[in-house]
N, C-alpha and C positions, 0 to 999 in steps of 0.2 A: 504494500500499499504506500503510495507516495503521498508525503505529507507536505502541504503547503505552508506558506509564512504565517497565514492565521492559526493553522493547527499548532505549529510549532510555539506560537507566542502564547497560545492557551496552554501548551504545555509546561512553559516556561513558569507562566503564573501559578499553575497547580504546584508545580516542585517549589517554588517560593514559598506558598501558602503551607505546604507540608513542613519545609524547613524551618518556618517560624514557630510552630509547635515544637521541635525540637531544643531550637534556641530559646525559648521561654524556660527550659528545665535549667540552664545555666552553664556556666564554664565547666564547674567541678564535675557535673553530671557528662558533659561533652569528653572530659580526659577519663573518666573511670573505666577501668578494664571491661566492665560489662554496658558501658554508658552508651549515649547515643553518639559518639564520634564516627562511628562507620555510616550510620544513616545519614549524619549531616554530610559527610565526605562524598557520599553517593549521590544525594540529591543536587550537590553543586557540579558532580561530574555530570548528570543528566542536564542540568542547566547549560553547561558548557557544549554538551553535544549538539543538543538543540539548537543552541545559537550558532554553531559553526553550519550549520544546514540552512540559514536564513540565505534568502537570495541576494545578491550584490546590490540591488536595487534598493531592498528592505535594510541593508545594512547601511548603506549611503544616504537613507533619508532620516538615520539618526547619529550623524558623525560624533555625538558626544559620547558615545559608549565605547570603549575600549573592546572592541571584538575580539583581537587578536589576544589580549590578555586573557579573556574569558576562556577562549579556545586552549590556550596555554595552560591554564589552571586545570582544564579537564585533560590535557594530556599528562600532566605532572601526577594527577591523582590516578589516572588509569595505568600508567607506565613506569613511574618513579614511585610507587608506593613508599619505598626504604628512604625516600628524600624528604616527605611530606614534612613541613613545619607546622605543627599543631595551632600554632599562634596566627598563623597565615592563613590558615583554613577557617579559623574561629572569626577573624577579622572579614573573610571573604563572607562567612555566613551571616554575621551581624551588620556589615556595614555595606560592603559591596553589591550583596544580590538586594537588598532593599533600595539601594540606590538604583541598581540596573531596572527593577521595578516602578520605580518612579519615573526613569526615563521613558520606559516603554508606554507607562499610562499616559504621561504629560504629552508624550508625541503621536499616540497611535490610536488610544481607547478613548 
């Protein structure tokens, strides 16, 4: 099934909503061995994957979004798991993703 930009946008907004639930549990829960860290990482990875498949026209319409960095985070989480900096992941979950959602809503919704 081929997903268009609107489907991918809906996916990102859904993943971001789920991410908020895990972030609300706090940083200590994120770091705990059986905590929400893996779920947070996976949701950020999914956001990166969805964003990397937007059309060039879609991405050009929102130049304020750091599209390459979002895709880069996905690659890091998927392929360099041994180099993941948990503070960077937490900042992505608590700052970068909410900022992305604001930009998407401001420009597209």
